[in-house]
N, C-alpha and C positions, 0 to 999 in steps of 0.2 A: 504494500500500500504506500502511495506517495503523498506528498503534502497537499496535492490538489483536493483530496477527499476531505481533509480537515478544513480547507478553505470553503468547500461547499457546505460543510456542516455549519460553519460560522455564518455563512450567508443565509442559510435557512433559519438559524436562530434569530437573525436580525431582520427577517422578512416582515415588513409592516402588516401584512395581511394574515400570515399564518405562523409567525415566529413566536418565540417564548416571551411572555409578558415581562419577565424579570430582565432578560437580556435586552429587550427593546428600551428599557428605562435607563440603561447604563450609558456612561460617557467616559472620556479619558480620565477625568478626575476620580470618578467612582470606581474605576477598574484599577487605577494605579496602586492602591494598597494591596490588592490581590497579586499584582505583579511582583511587588516587593516580597510578599509572603512566600510566593512560589520560589523566588530566587533563594531565599533563606532555607527553604525545605530541600532544595537541591544541594546547597552547601552542607546541610545537616546529614543528608544521605551519604555524601562524600566523606564527611568526617567519621561516620560510623562504618564506612566501607561496605555499605549495603547496596550492592549493584542492582539487585532486583527492585528495590525502592527507588534507586537513582533513575532507572528507566522510566518509571511512572512519573517521578517528579520532573524529569526533563520534558515529558509530554505535557504536563501541566504548565510548565514554563513556556513551551512552544505555543500552547494555546493562547497565552497572554500576548505574544508577538502577533499572532494571527488576529486576535481580538482588536488590538490597537490599529492594526493595518486595515481591518474592515471599517472601523469607525472613521479612519482618515479617508478611505475610499468613498464612503458615503458623502463626505464633504468635498469630494473631488480634489483632495490634496495629494495623496499618493496611495499606492496599493502594495500588496505583499511583494509583488515582483519588483517594485521600486526599492523596497527595503533590501531585498536580496542583491539587487544591482549595486546599491550603495555600499554594502559591506564587502561585496566581491571587489569592487573598485578600490576600496580602502585597503584591503588586505594585499592586493597586488601592488598597489602604490607603496605600501610600507615594507614590502619584501623584495626590493630590487635585486638582492643577492640570489633570489629564487627565480624571479620572473624577468630579470634584465641581466645586465652584464656586471653589476656590482659584486663585490666579494666581502665577506666578513671573516675575521679570524676565529671567533668563538661566540658562545651564547652571550657572554657579558658584553662583547662589542656590539652584538646585534641589539641588545636591550638599549644601549646608548644611542644607536642609530634610530631605533624605533621612537625614542623620546624626542630626538632631534627632528624627525619627520613630523611627529605630532605637533611639535612646537611651531614648525613652519606652516602648518595648516590652521593654527589657532589664530583667531581674530581677537585683539584686545591685549590686556595685560597678562603677566605671568601666572596669575591666579585665576584667570577666567576659565570657565567651563568645569570647575569642580562642583559637582552636584551638591546642593544644600541638603538634599534628602538622605545623603549617606549617613551611616552610623557615625556618631560624633568622633570616636577614636580613629576611624578610618579616614574621615575628612581631615582631622588634625594631622595625621601622617601625610596625607596628600598635600596639604597646604605647606607643611614644612619641606617636603621634597621639592615642590615647585619653587619655593623661595630659594632653596639651596642651589638650584640649577643656575640662578643668576648671581650666586655668590653670597647670598644673605643667609648665613648659617654659622653655627659654632664650628670651630676648627678641630675640636676633639671631643671625645666622650666625657672627659673630665670637665670641659666647659659646660656641657649640658647638665652634668651632675651638680655642678655649682648652682646652676639656674634653678634646679629642682629644690635644692636646699634654701635658696633665696625665696622662692615662691611659698615653701612650707612655712618659713618664718613670717612672711606677710599674711598667710592664712591664720597663724597663731595670733598675730596682732589684731586682725579683723575680728576674730572670735572674742578676744579680750575686750574689744570696743563694743561688742554686742549689737552691731548693725547687720541685720540679716542680708541686705542687698550687698554689703561689702564682703560678707563671708562668702556668698554665692559667687561673687566676682573673683575672689582670690582662689576659691576652690576650682573654678573653671581654669584659671591660669595654671594652677598646679597640675591639673589633669592634662592640659595641653602640653606642658613641659615634660611630663612623664611620657607622653606619646612620642615626643621628639627624642627623648632618652632612648626609648625602644628603637626608634629609627636608626640612631647612631650605633646601637648595638646589633644592627641588622636583624631586629626582631619586630614582628607585627604586634602592636599593642592590643589590637582587637582580638587576635588569635590567643595571645597570652591571657587576656581577661576571660575569654570564653573557657579556656582550659582551667583557669582558677575557679570559675563558677562551677564547672563540672566536678572539680575536686571537692569544692565545698559541699555540693549536693550529695555526693557519695559519702563523705565523712559525716555530714549531718544525719543522713538516713541511718548510718551506723549508730550514731548517738541516740537517735529516735528509737531504734530497735532495742537498745539497752534500757531506755526508759520504759518502753512497752513491756519488756520482760520483767520489770520490777513494779508493775501495776499501772503504768501509763500516766501517772500524775507528775507532770513536769515540776510543779511547785513543791513536791516532796524532796527535790534534789537541790542542793546548794549550788552556787556558781562554781565552787571548787570541784564538786563531784562531776558536774557537767563538763568542766574542763578536763578532768581525768578521763572521762569517756572519750572526749575529742582526741586527746593525746594517744589513747589506745588505738583509735581509728587511724591516725597518722602513722603510728608505728607498724600497724598491720599492713598498710599500703606500701611502706618502705620495704618490709620483708618480702 
C-alpha cells in the first residue's frame, strides 16, 4: 500500500458532504497539539526500542503531515506533493557530496557543512527560525548553539560552570528578597545556563532530564512498594525512613 491511499482516506474524512463531523471542524491550530503529541510518542517508542510500536507511531505521525497538507490544499496553498517536493529539494541541496561533485571528509565535517547551508538559506538574524513551541530545554540549547556559530559563547566548560554558579547565587538572593517575579526570572536564567553547560559538555539537557525523570519514577515506585508492604500509610513513615527506602532503591539500581 502506498501513500496515495492515506491521502484518499484524509480527503474522504474532510469531504463536506459525507466526511467525519469531528475532522471537518479541525484546522491547523486545533491539529497542531496532536502533531506534537505524535512526535513525542515516536520518540518514546524509540527510547524504549519498541519497533512494533514505532511502526504504529510513525503512521500516526505521517497522518499528521497528510492532515496539514489536506487543510492547506483546501485553501489552495499547497498539497502533499508540494510538501514532498520541498523536502526532496532541500535534502538534495544540503547533500552536495551525494548529489553533486562536492566531497566531505567525515560525518563531523558534513554536520558543519549542513549548518552552513542552512544558514545560507535563512532569512533574518542568527536566531531566526527557532520554533517557540519547542520544549524549553531544547530551545535553550538551540539558541545557545546558534549564538555560538557567530562567536557569542563561552570559551570553555569552566566558563559556563562559573555562569551557573553566578546564576545560582542570584537565585538565592531573589529568594531572600521574597519577590516571586524575581525568583521566577532568576530560576529561568539558571535553567538556561544549565542547558548551555550541557551543550559544552556535549550532552543534550532535554535527554538528561528525561533520563533523570525516568530514574526518579523507578526509584519512587520502589519506595511506594515499600510503603505499601508496610500498610500503605505514607504518614506513618518519617522523612528519615522514606529517605532510607530511597537510598535502598538507588543502591539496588547501582548493583
